[in-house]
C-alpha positions as CSV (number, residue, x, y, z in Angstrom):
1,M,-23.5,-85.8,-2.9
2,P,-25.1,-89.2,-3.6
3,H,-27.5,-87.7,-6.3
4,A,-24.6,-86.0,-8.2
5,A,-24.1,-89.1,-10.4
6,L,-27.6,-88.8,-11.6
7,A,-27.0,-85.3,-13.2
8,H,-27.0,-85.2,-16.9
9,P,-23.5,-84.3,-17.9
10,P,-23.1,-80.8,-19.4
11,R,-21.9,-80.1,-22.9
12,W,-18.6,-78.2,-22.5
13,L,-18.1,-75.8,-25.4
14,T,-15.3,-73.6,-26.6
15,N,-15.9,-69.9,-27.1
16,A,-16.3,-70.5,-30.9
17,Q,-18.8,-73.3,-30.3
18,L,-21.0,-71.4,-27.8
19,H,-24.3,-70.3,-29.5
20,P,-26.0,-68.2,-28.6
21,Q,-23.1,-66.2,-27.2
22,P,-23.6,-64.9,-23.7
23,A,-23.4,-61.1,-23.0
24,A,-19.9,-59.6,-23.4
25,G,-19.3,-59.2,-19.7
26,V,-20.2,-62.9,-19.1
27,R,-18.0,-64.0,-22.0
28,D,-15.1,-62.0,-20.6
29,W,-15.2,-63.9,-17.3
30,L,-15.8,-67.3,-18.9
31,F,-13.0,-67.1,-21.5
32,N,-10.4,-64.7,-19.9
33,E,-7.1,-66.6,-19.6
34,D,-5.6,-64.6,-16.8
35,S,-5.6,-65.9,-13.2
36,L,-9.2,-66.0,-11.9
37,T,-7.7,-65.7,-8.4
38,R,-6.0,-62.4,-9.3
39,R,-9.1,-61.1,-11.0
40,L,-11.3,-61.9,-8.0
41,T,-8.8,-60.4,-5.7
42,A,-8.9,-57.1,-7.7
43,L,-12.7,-57.1,-7.9
44,S,-13.0,-57.6,-4.1
45,N,-10.3,-55.0,-3.3
46,D,-8.2,-57.7,-1.6
47,G,-11.3,-59.2,0.1
48,F,-10.6,-62.5,-1.5
49,S,-10.4,-65.9,0.3
50,V,-10.6,-69.6,-0.3
51,T,-12.7,-71.9,1.7
52,P,-12.0,-75.7,1.2
53,L,-15.2,-77.7,1.2
54,Q,-13.9,-81.2,0.6
55,Q,-10.8,-83.0,-0.8
56,G,-9.7,-86.5,-1.1
57,W,-9.5,-89.6,-3.4
58,Q,-12.7,-90.2,-5.3
59,R,-14.0,-91.8,-8.4
60,L,-13.8,-89.1,-11.2
61,R,-16.8,-88.2,-13.3
62,T,-17.0,-89.5,-16.9
63,D,-16.5,-86.1,-18.4
64,E,-13.4,-85.5,-16.2
65,C,-11.9,-88.9,-17.1
66,A,-12.4,-88.2,-20.8
67,L,-10.6,-84.8,-20.7
68,L,-7.8,-86.2,-18.5
69,G,-7.4,-89.1,-20.9
70,V,-7.9,-91.8,-18.2
71,A,-10.2,-94.8,-18.1
72,D,-13.8,-94.1,-17.1
73,G,-14.3,-94.7,-13.4
74,S,-10.6,-93.8,-12.6
75,Q,-9.7,-92.6,-9.1
76,G,-8.5,-89.1,-8.7
77,W,-7.8,-86.3,-6.2
78,V,-10.8,-84.1,-6.0
79,R,-10.7,-80.7,-4.3
80,E,-13.8,-78.5,-4.0
81,V,-13.7,-75.0,-2.6
82,Y,-15.5,-71.7,-2.6
83,L,-13.6,-68.6,-3.9
84,R,-15.1,-65.8,-1.8
85,G,-15.3,-62.1,-2.1
86,H,-15.8,-60.4,1.3
87,G,-16.9,-63.7,2.8
88,Q,-19.6,-64.4,0.1
89,P,-19.2,-67.5,-2.1
90,W,-18.6,-66.0,-5.5
91,V,-17.3,-69.1,-7.3
92,F,-17.6,-72.8,-6.6
93,A,-14.4,-74.5,-7.9
94,R,-13.7,-78.3,-8.5
95,S,-10.2,-79.4,-9.3
96,V,-9.3,-83.0,-10.2
97,A,-6.2,-84.9,-11.1
98,A,-6.0,-88.6,-12.0
99,R,-4.4,-90.7,-9.2
100,S,-2.3,-92.7,-11.7
101,V,-0.4,-89.6,-12.7
102,L,-0.7,-87.4,-9.6
103,E,1.1,-89.8,-7.4
104,G,4.8,-89.4,-8.0
105,S,4.4,-86.0,-9.8
106,G,5.7,-84.0,-6.9
107,L,2.5,-82.0,-6.7
108,N,0.8,-82.4,-3.3
109,L,-2.7,-81.0,-3.6
110,A,-3.5,-82.1,-0.1
111,E,-1.2,-79.4,1.3
112,L,-3.0,-76.4,-0.3
113,G,-5.4,-75.8,2.6
114,S,-7.0,-72.4,2.1
115,R,-4.4,-71.3,-0.6
116,S,-5.6,-70.9,-4.2
117,L,-4.7,-73.8,-6.5
118,G,-5.0,-71.3,-9.4
119,E,-2.2,-69.2,-7.9
120,L,0.0,-72.2,-7.7
121,L,-0.7,-73.3,-11.3
122,F,-0.1,-69.8,-12.6
123,S,3.1,-69.3,-10.6
124,D,4.6,-72.6,-12.0
125,R,5.8,-71.9,-15.5
126,A,6.0,-75.6,-16.2
127,F,2.2,-75.8,-16.4
128,D,0.5,-75.1,-19.8
129,R,-3.2,-74.2,-19.8
130,G,-5.5,-75.9,-22.3
131,E,-8.4,-74.3,-24.0
132,L,-11.2,-72.8,-21.9
133,Q,-14.6,-74.4,-22.2
134,A,-18.0,-73.2,-20.8
135,C,-21.3,-74.7,-20.0
136,R,-24.4,-74.4,-17.9
137,Y,-23.4,-76.4,-14.9
138,P,-25.7,-79.2,-13.5
139,A,-27.4,-78.0,-10.3
140,A,-27.0,-81.5,-8.8
141,W,-23.2,-81.2,-8.9
142,L,-23.3,-78.0,-6.7
143,P,-23.3,-77.9,-2.9
144,D,-26.8,-77.6,-1.4
145,E,-26.4,-74.0,-0.2
146,V,-25.6,-72.7,-3.7
147,R,-27.6,-75.2,-5.8
148,E,-29.2,-73.4,-8.7
149,E,-30.0,-74.3,-12.3
150,R,-28.2,-73.0,-15.3
151,L,-25.2,-71.3,-13.7
152,W,-22.4,-70.5,-16.0
153,A,-19.2,-72.5,-15.5
154,R,-15.9,-72.8,-17.2
155,R,-13.1,-75.4,-17.2
156,S,-9.6,-75.9,-18.5
157,C,-6.9,-78.4,-18.0
158,F,-3.4,-77.4,-16.7
159,S,-0.8,-79.8,-17.8
160,R,2.9,-80.5,-16.9
161,G,4.2,-83.5,-18.8
162,A,1.8,-86.4,-18.2
163,L,0.1,-84.6,-15.3
164,G,-3.2,-82.9,-16.0
165,V,-5.1,-80.8,-13.4
166,L,-8.6,-80.1,-14.5
167,V,-10.1,-77.0,-12.9
168,A,-13.8,-76.2,-13.2
169,E,-15.2,-72.9,-11.9
170,V,-18.9,-72.1,-11.4
171,F,-19.9,-68.5,-11.2
172,L,-22.5,-68.0,-8.5
173,P,-25.2,-65.3,-8.4
174,A,-23.4,-63.2,-5.7
175,F,-20.4,-62.9,-8.1
176,W,-22.4,-61.5,-11.0
177,Q,-24.0,-59.1,-8.6
178,A,-20.6,-57.9,-7.3
179,A,-19.3,-57.6,-10.8
180,G,-22.3,-55.6,-11.9
181,I,-23.1,-58.0,-14.8
182,E,-26.4,-59.5,-15.8
183,P,-25.8,-63.2,-16.6
């Protein structure tokens, strides 16, 4: 996405900082600390799947570098996927890890394929999850087919020693419809 760099970076806020507060149902999905994969699997009655869109070494965005504690412009592994319910894209997820720490960490994100990264992070007790933050995600950072303004997103950083894996999840309109929630 060549125009993605032009997007104005969002203000990621914690639950306490978010004003006005979104509706209770929205807040529950944004700030629930359980596995999103498990929650989506339950909501879809086991109709959950992961579709990889792209993955590889890329220059990380400024907000990602800041949260991961690496120099602006650092290289990292970027993985973008759709989390689907019954074949519909419900969530766009972007996961990143700094190259300087990922290499030699024993975590090979390239081998995930259509498996959920969240499931891997939640099954490895060595990972600690940082505080959840939410924002209205820049439309320019979304794939063309789901590009829409002001979609709710959340992110948190999973850490194991020096390794940080930043996971951002953008809730798409089809998800809110399936969940019966007015965003």
